[in-house]
The first five atom37 places (N, CA, C, CB, O) and aatype in JSON, in Angstrom:
{
  "aatype": [20, 20, 20, 20, 20, 20, 20, 20, 20, 20, 20, 20, 20, 20, 20, 20, 20, 20, 20, 20, 20, 20, 20, 20, 20, 20, 20, 20, 20, 20, 20, 20, 20, 20, 20, 20, 20, 20, 20, 20, 20, 20, 20, 20, 20, 20, 20, 20, 20, 20, 20, 20, 20, 20, 20, 20, 20, 20, 20, 20, 20, 20, 20, 20, 20, 20, 20, 20, 20, 20, 20, 20, 20, 20, 20, 20, 20, 20, 20, 20, 20, 20, 20, 20, 20, 20, 20, 20, 20, 20, 20],
  "atom_mask": [
    [1, 1, 1, 1, 1],
    [1, 1, 1, 1, 1],
    [1, 1, 1, 1, 1],
    [1, 1, 1, 1, 1],
    [1, 1, 1, 1, 1],
    [1, 1, 1, 1, 1],
    [1, 1, 1, 1, 1],
    [1, 1, 1, 1, 1],
    [1, 1, 1, 1, 1],
    [1, 1, 1, 1, 1],
    [1, 1, 1, 1, 1],
    [1, 1, 1, 1, 1],
    [1, 1, 1, 1, 1],
    [1, 1, 1, 1, 1],
    [1, 1, 1, 1, 1],
    [1, 1, 1, 1, 1],
    [1, 1, 1, 1, 1],
    [1, 1, 1, 1, 1],
    [1, 1, 1, 1, 1],
    [1, 1, 1, 1, 1],
    [1, 1, 1, 1, 1],
    [1, 1, 1, 1, 1],
    [1, 1, 1, 1, 1],
    [1, 1, 1, 1, 1],
    [1, 1, 1, 1, 1],
    [1, 1, 1, 1, 1],
    [1, 1, 1, 1, 1],
    [1, 1, 1, 1, 1],
    [1, 1, 1, 1, 1],
    [1, 1, 1, 1, 1],
    [1, 1, 1, 1, 1],
    [1, 1, 1, 1, 1],
    [1, 1, 1, 1, 1],
    [1, 1, 1, 1, 1],
    [1, 1, 1, 1, 1],
    [1, 1, 1, 1, 1],
    [1, 1, 1, 1, 1],
    [1, 1, 1, 1, 1],
    [1, 1, 1, 1, 1],
    [1, 1, 1, 1, 1],
    [1, 1, 1, 1, 1],
    [1, 1, 1, 1, 1],
    [1, 1, 1, 1, 1],
    [1, 1, 1, 1, 1],
    [1, 1, 1, 1, 1],
    [1, 1, 1, 1, 1],
    [1, 1, 1, 1, 1],
    [1, 1, 1, 1, 1],
    [1, 1, 1, 1, 1],
    [1, 1, 1, 1, 1],
    [1, 1, 1, 1, 1],
    [1, 1, 1, 1, 1],
    [1, 1, 1, 1, 1],
    [1, 1, 1, 1, 1],
    [1, 1, 1, 1, 1],
    [1, 1, 1, 1, 1],
    [1, 1, 1, 1, 1],
    [1, 1, 1, 1, 1],
    [1, 1, 1, 1, 1],
    [1, 1, 1, 1, 1],
    [1, 1, 1, 1, 1],
    [1, 1, 1, 1, 1],
    [1, 1, 1, 1, 1],
    [1, 1, 1, 1, 1],
    [1, 1, 1, 1, 1],
    [1, 1, 1, 1, 1],
    [1, 1, 1, 1, 1],
    [1, 1, 1, 1, 1],
    [1, 1, 1, 1, 1],
    [1, 1, 1, 1, 1],
    [1, 1, 1, 1, 1],
    [1, 1, 1, 1, 1],
    [1, 1, 1, 1, 1],
    [1, 1, 1, 1, 1],
    [1, 1, 1, 1, 1],
    [1, 1, 1, 1, 1],
    [1, 1, 1, 1, 1],
    [1, 1, 1, 1, 1],
    [1, 1, 1, 1, 1],
    [1, 1, 1, 1, 1],
    [1, 1, 1, 1, 1],
    [1, 1, 1, 1, 1],
    [1, 1, 1, 1, 1],
    [1, 1, 1, 1, 1],
    [1, 1, 1, 1, 1],
    [1, 1, 1, 1, 1],
    [1, 1, 1, 1, 1],
    [1, 1, 1, 1, 1],
    [1, 1, 1, 1, 1],
    [1, 1, 1, 1, 1],
    [1, 1, 1, 1, 1]
  ],
  "atom_positions": [
    [[95.23, -32.78, 43.06], [94.86, -33.78, 43.49], [96.32, -34.5, 44.19], [94.09, -34.48, 42.36], [97.36, -34.92, 43.69]],
    [[95.87, -34.41, 45.44], [96.96, -35.12, 46.33], [96.74, -36.52, 46.15], [96.91, -34.76, 47.91], [97.78, -37.11, 46.43]],
    [[95.61, -37.52, 45.73], [95.25, -38.7, 46.06], [93.73, -38.58, 45.83], [95.74, -39.08, 47.44], [92.88, -37.71, 45.97]],
    [[93.77, -40.33, 45.24], [92.25, -40.72, 44.95], [92.53, -42.08, 44.87], [91.44, -40.09, 43.57], [93.6, -42.55, 44.5]],
    [[91.12, -42.96, 45.36], [90.96, -44.41, 45.29], [89.53, -44.49, 44.97], [91.37, -45.22, 46.62], [88.93, -43.57, 44.41]],
    [[88.83, -45.92, 45.44], [87.39, -45.73, 45.5], [86.36, -45.48, 46.14], [87.07, -46.25, 45.29], [85.18, -45.77, 45.95]],
    [[87.1, -44.67, 47.26], [86.17, -44.28, 48.26], [86.32, -43.02, 48.16], [86.32, -44.77, 49.6], [85.21, -42.48, 48.13]],
    [[87.36, -42.13, 48.08], [87.45, -41.13, 48.01], [88.21, -39.92, 47.29], [87.46, -41.22, 48.75], [88.56, -40.8, 46.5]],
    [[88.75, -38.86, 46.84], [89.5, -38.18, 46.16], [90.3, -37.17, 47.2], [88.67, -37.57, 45.09], [89.52, -37.1, 48.15]],
    [[91.26, -36.48, 47.47], [91.83, -35.61, 48.48], [92.62, -34.32, 47.07], [93.19, -36.74, 49.78], [93.25, -34.53, 46.04]],
    [[92.33, -33.53, 47.49], [92.13, -32.12, 46.51], [93.07, -31.35, 47.78], [90.02, -31.33, 46.11], [92.67, -31.47, 48.94]],
    [[94.61, -30.36, 47.4], [94.73, -29.21, 47.35], [94.27, -27.85, 47.06], [95.19, -29.32, 47.06], [94.75, -27.39, 46.03]],
    [[93.61, -27.22, 47.59], [93.37, -26.09, 46.89], [93.68, -24.66, 47.28], [92.24, -26.15, 46.69], [93.25, -24.23, 48.35]],
    [[94.42, -23.86, 46.44], [95.05, -22.67, 46.74], [94.75, -22.08, 46.02], [96.17, -22.52, 46.87], [94.53, -22.66, 44.95]],
    [[94.48, -20.39, 46.05], [93.91, -19.22, 45.56], [94.79, -18.17, 46.34], [92.27, -19.13, 45.81], [94.75, -18.0, 47.56]],
    [[95.86, -17.29, 45.16], [96.14, -15.95, 45.63], [95.12, -15.07, 45.73], [97.03, -15.38, 44.92], [93.96, -15.32, 45.37]],
    [[95.53, -13.97, 46.22], [94.75, -12.66, 46.33], [94.1, -12.23, 45.16], [95.59, -11.58, 46.73], [94.64, -11.82, 44.13]],
    [[92.29, -12.43, 45.52], [91.43, -11.98, 44.56], [91.32, -13.1, 43.58], [91.89, -10.68, 43.96], [90.3, -13.01, 42.9]],
    [[92.06, -14.1, 43.32], [92.06, -14.98, 42.35], [90.86, -16.11, 42.57], [93.46, -15.55, 42.3], [90.77, -16.46, 43.75]],
    [[89.91, -16.74, 41.67], [88.82, -17.28, 41.59], [88.66, -18.32, 40.55], [88.0, -16.38, 41.5], [89.27, -18.09, 39.51]],
    [[88.06, -19.25, 40.6], [87.51, -20.03, 39.94], [86.58, -19.99, 38.94], [87.23, -20.55, 40.54], [86.32, -18.89, 38.45]],
    [[85.95, -21.14, 38.47], [84.88, -21.52, 37.48], [83.73, -21.58, 38.63], [85.19, -23.09, 36.5], [84.07, -21.65, 39.81]],
    [[82.18, -21.57, 38.22], [81.35, -22.06, 38.8], [81.37, -23.82, 38.79], [80.27, -21.4, 38.29], [81.44, -24.45, 37.73]],
    [[81.3, -24.39, 39.96], [81.27, -25.6, 39.61], [80.75, -26.71, 41.28], [82.94, -25.83, 38.85], [80.01, -26.26, 42.15]],
    [[81.18, -27.67, 41.31], [80.41, -28.51, 42.21], [80.97, -29.66, 43.13], [79.53, -29.07, 41.44], [80.7, -30.72, 42.57]],
    [[81.48, -29.82, 44.0], [81.86, -30.86, 44.56], [80.82, -32.03, 45.1], [82.58, -30.36, 45.47], [79.68, -31.78, 45.47]],
    [[81.39, -33.27, 45.1], [80.49, -34.46, 45.88], [80.68, -33.96, 46.97], [80.87, -36.06, 45.85], [81.47, -33.02, 47.08]],
    [[79.83, -34.62, 48.37], [79.63, -34.71, 49.7], [81.23, -34.11, 50.11], [79.13, -36.36, 50.21], [81.85, -33.98, 49.05]],
    [[81.85, -33.82, 50.98], [83.35, -33.44, 51.34], [83.25, -33.17, 52.54], [84.06, -32.3, 50.63], [82.16, -33.21, 53.11]],
    [[84.26, -32.89, 53.08], [85.18, -32.46, 54.17], [86.14, -31.43, 53.97], [85.89, -33.48, 54.58], [86.83, -31.54, 52.96]],
    [[86.35, -30.38, 54.76], [87.78, -29.44, 54.37], [88.39, -29.26, 55.7], [87.49, -27.76, 53.62], [87.73, -29.14, 56.73]],
    [[89.92, -29.24, 55.64], [90.98, -28.47, 56.21], [91.54, -27.43, 55.89], [91.78, -28.98, 56.32], [92.41, -27.49, 55.02]],
    [[91.13, -25.86, 56.62], [91.93, -25.07, 56.51], [93.32, -24.98, 56.81], [91.5, -24.44, 56.89], [93.81, -25.25, 57.91]],
    [[94.13, -24.48, 55.52], [95.36, -24.74, 56.15], [96.5, -23.34, 56.75], [96.06, -25.63, 54.99], [97.7, -23.32, 57.02]],
    [[95.39, -22.25, 56.79], [96.24, -21.13, 57.26], [94.56, -19.97, 57.23], [97.99, -20.69, 55.88], [93.72, -20.64, 56.62]],
    [[94.08, -18.92, 57.55], [93.76, -18.09, 57.45], [92.93, -17.98, 56.07], [94.7, -17.47, 57.76], [93.63, -17.7, 55.09]],
    [[91.71, -18.13, 55.85], [91.32, -17.33, 54.46], [89.93, -16.94, 54.49], [91.52, -18.22, 53.11], [89.12, -17.37, 55.31]],
    [[89.67, -16.13, 53.6], [88.55, -14.95, 53.47], [88.09, -15.18, 51.69], [89.4, -13.03, 53.88], [88.58, -14.95, 50.59]],
    [[86.83, -15.79, 52.27], [85.98, -16.48, 50.6], [84.81, -15.48, 50.01], [84.92, -18.26, 50.93], [83.97, -14.92, 50.71]],
    [[84.89, -15.41, 49.05], [83.35, -14.85, 48.42], [82.68, -16.05, 47.94], [83.44, -13.72, 47.03], [83.38, -16.61, 47.1]],
    [[81.55, -16.66, 48.18], [81.18, -17.94, 47.52], [79.99, -17.0, 46.82], [80.72, -19.49, 48.63], [79.59, -15.92, 47.27]],
    [[79.54, -17.63, 45.63], [78.15, -17.46, 44.83], [77.81, -18.64, 44.5], [78.12, -16.6, 43.56], [78.52, -19.46, 43.92]],
    [[76.54, -18.78, 44.92], [75.75, -19.94, 44.57], [75.31, -19.85, 43.33], [74.68, -20.16, 45.37], [75.48, -18.9, 42.56]],
    [[74.51, -21.24, 43.03], [74.04, -21.22, 41.46], [72.88, -19.87, 41.36], [73.18, -22.97, 40.97], [72.66, -19.27, 40.31]],
    [[72.38, -19.64, 42.37], [71.36, -18.39, 42.01], [71.64, -17.1, 41.69], [70.59, -18.12, 42.96], [70.87, -16.23, 41.29]],
    [[73.34, -17.02, 41.99], [74.05, -15.7, 41.98], [74.18, -14.89, 43.66], [73.08, -14.69, 40.82], [74.74, -13.83, 43.93]],
    [[73.5, -15.76, 44.51], [73.75, -14.93, 45.89], [74.96, -15.24, 46.53], [72.67, -15.19, 46.96], [75.37, -16.32, 46.96]],
    [[75.51, -14.05, 46.51], [77.23, -14.39, 47.45], [77.24, -13.94, 48.8], [78.71, -13.48, 46.81], [76.67, -12.98, 49.32]],
    [[77.86, -14.64, 49.2], [78.51, -14.31, 50.75], [79.64, -14.55, 51.02], [77.99, -14.91, 51.8], [80.31, -15.44, 50.5]],
    [[80.14, -13.5, 52.2], [81.65, -13.8, 52.64], [81.69, -15.07, 53.72], [82.34, -12.34, 53.41], [80.93, -15.18, 54.68]],
    [[82.66, -15.93, 53.38], [83.06, -16.98, 54.6], [84.45, -16.52, 55.47], [83.4, -18.6, 53.86], [84.68, -15.32, 55.29]],
    [[85.14, -16.98, 56.1], [86.67, -17.02, 56.73], [86.77, -18.06, 57.45], [87.13, -15.88, 57.62], [85.78, -18.63, 57.91]],
    [[87.98, -18.43, 57.63], [88.12, -19.66, 57.89], [89.86, -19.35, 58.6], [87.83, -20.74, 56.38], [90.7, -18.71, 57.97]],
    [[90.1, -19.99, 60.07], [91.25, -20.29, 60.26], [92.03, -21.25, 60.62], [91.44, -19.79, 60.69], [91.51, -22.34, 60.89]],
    [[93.35, -21.11, 60.7], [94.1, -22.54, 60.7], [93.62, -23.66, 61.46], [95.41, -22.42, 61.17], [93.3, -23.5, 62.64]],
    [[93.55, -24.97, 60.81], [93.34, -26.18, 61.39], [91.63, -26.09, 61.59], [94.32, -26.37, 62.82], [91.19, -26.7, 62.56]],
    [[90.66, -25.39, 60.75], [89.35, -25.33, 61.08], [88.58, -26.61, 60.19], [88.81, -23.77, 60.73], [88.86, -26.99, 59.05]],
    [[87.87, -26.97, 60.81], [87.05, -27.92, 59.65], [85.76, -28.06, 59.55], [87.32, -29.2, 59.7], [84.95, -27.95, 60.47]],
    [[85.44, -28.41, 57.94], [84.05, -28.52, 57.84], [83.6, -29.31, 56.53], [83.46, -27.13, 57.88], [84.31, -29.62, 55.58]],
    [[82.24, -29.55, 56.7], [81.9, -30.41, 55.97], [80.77, -29.92, 54.69], [81.48, -31.4, 56.91], [80.42, -28.75, 54.85]],
    [[80.34, -30.38, 53.86], [79.52, -29.94, 52.7], [78.95, -30.63, 52.01], [80.02, -29.38, 51.93], [79.56, -31.69, 51.85]],
    [[77.81, -30.56, 51.36], [76.84, -31.42, 50.94], [77.17, -31.29, 49.07], [75.15, -30.85, 51.63], [76.3, -31.64, 48.27]],
    [[78.19, -30.89, 48.72], [78.37, -30.85, 47.54], [77.66, -29.66, 46.4], [78.05, -32.09, 47.34], [77.56, -29.8, 45.18]],
    [[77.24, -28.58, 47.16], [76.53, -27.39, 46.32], [77.38, -26.73, 45.48], [75.92, -26.3, 47.15], [78.58, -26.54, 45.64]],
    [[76.42, -26.29, 44.25], [77.09, -25.6, 43.35], [77.7, -23.99, 43.85], [76.09, -25.57, 42.18], [76.89, -23.3, 44.47]],
    [[79.08, -23.4, 43.58], [79.87, -22.33, 44.07], [80.48, -21.81, 43.15], [80.7, -22.61, 44.97], [80.81, -22.56, 42.23]],
    [[80.78, -20.68, 43.09], [81.83, -20.13, 42.5], [82.16, -19.23, 43.5], [81.61, -19.58, 41.19], [81.52, -18.33, 44.02]],
    [[83.69, -19.78, 43.74], [84.65, -19.38, 45.18], [85.69, -18.43, 44.71], [85.53, -20.8, 45.98], [86.32, -18.68, 43.68]],
    [[86.0, -16.9, 45.7], [87.12, -16.36, 44.82], [87.65, -15.59, 46.38], [86.58, -15.18, 43.14], [86.88, -15.3, 47.29]],
    [[88.65, -15.43, 46.38], [89.57, -15.39, 47.61], [89.22, -13.61, 47.75], [91.55, -16.01, 47.27], [89.61, -12.78, 46.93]],
    [[88.78, -13.44, 48.44], [88.36, -12.15, 48.73], [89.17, -11.21, 49.98], [86.89, -12.36, 49.05], [88.79, -10.25, 50.64]],
    [[90.44, -11.98, 49.98], [91.67, -11.39, 51.4], [92.59, -11.13, 50.41], [92.44, -12.68, 52.86], [92.48, -11.16, 49.19]],
    [[93.89, -10.77, 51.44], [94.56, -10.35, 50.95], [95.92, -11.2, 50.87], [94.48, -9.3, 51.38], [96.86, -10.98, 50.11]],
    [[95.79, -12.28, 51.88], [96.68, -13.41, 51.59], [96.2, -14.37, 50.94], [97.19, -13.96, 52.59], [95.09, -14.29, 50.4]],
    [[97.18, -15.71, 50.87], [97.05, -16.56, 50.05], [95.82, -17.77, 51.11], [98.75, -17.05, 49.52], [95.78, -17.91, 52.33]],
    [[94.96, -18.48, 50.01], [94.06, -19.55, 50.8], [94.45, -20.64, 50.48], [92.64, -19.58, 50.61], [94.74, -20.91, 49.31]],
    [[94.53, -21.44, 51.4], [94.8, -22.74, 50.79], [93.45, -23.9, 51.95], [96.99, -23.15, 51.04], [92.87, -23.79, 53.03]],
    [[93.51, -24.69, 51.07], [92.17, -25.84, 51.81], [92.82, -27.23, 51.49], [90.25, -25.78, 50.88], [93.4, -27.42, 50.42]],
    [[92.7, -28.32, 52.59], [92.4, -29.64, 51.63], [90.97, -29.98, 52.15], [93.59, -31.09, 51.84], [90.37, -29.84, 53.21]],
    [[90.61, -30.65, 50.59], [89.05, -31.02, 50.42], [89.13, -32.19, 50.27], [88.2, -30.44, 49.32], [90.02, -32.51, 49.48]],
    [[88.36, -33.34, 50.86], [88.33, -34.45, 50.88], [86.97, -34.87, 50.74], [88.96, -34.84, 51.84], [86.08, -34.78, 51.59]],
    [[86.87, -35.5, 49.14], [85.52, -35.83, 48.49], [85.05, -37.4, 48.65], [85.63, -35.47, 46.88], [85.76, -38.34, 48.29]],
    [[84.08, -37.51, 49.1], [83.59, -38.74, 49.11], [82.75, -39.52, 47.74], [82.78, -38.62, 50.23], [81.73, -39.18, 47.14]],
    [[83.65, -40.64, 47.58], [82.53, -40.88, 46.53], [81.67, -42.1, 46.98], [83.17, -41.19, 45.02], [82.1, -43.07, 47.61]],
    [[80.56, -41.93, 46.63], [79.27, -42.97, 46.73], [78.89, -43.15, 47.98], [79.48, -44.37, 46.21], [78.54, -44.22, 48.46]],
    [[78.94, -42.05, 48.56], [78.47, -41.98, 49.83], [77.04, -42.45, 50.12], [78.62, -40.72, 50.21], [76.3, -42.21, 49.17]],
    [[76.59, -42.88, 50.88], [75.17, -43.23, 51.15], [74.69, -42.56, 53.11], [75.11, -45.33, 50.88], [75.32, -42.47, 54.16]],
    [[73.67, -42.35, 52.79], [73.14, -41.86, 54.4], [72.46, -42.71, 55.01], [72.24, -40.68, 54.53], [71.54, -43.2, 54.37]],
    [[72.69, -43.22, 56.56], [71.88, -44.32, 57.15], [71.18, -43.53, 58.16], [72.71, -45.62, 57.75], [71.85, -42.84, 58.93]],
    [[69.8, -43.59, 58.24], [69.11, -43.36, 59.41], [69.62, -44.14, 60.58], [67.76, -43.63, 59.2], [70.0, -45.3, 60.39]],
    [[69.67, -43.58, 61.8], [69.96, -44.2, 63.17], [68.8, -44.01, 64.09], [71.23, -43.58, 63.85], [68.85, -44.45, 65.24]]
  ]
}
């Protein structure tokens, strides 16, 4: 963890080649890719898909359950900003 307050938390996530985590969930979030990445993501139902990212790519997620694995031959590194108490407003 790089930073945390009552609004959010900033994580630096690094996986070596072939390394994986455990099944987990993040709250609503945005991510910034710090280099080329290759991921195999498995959802709560066991369905897997391949994802890749490039340096500086930004994405947002809704906090789904997932099991990430670095499916490439290089280190994957991402900064993840998690939002606490996020509310959605219709405009």
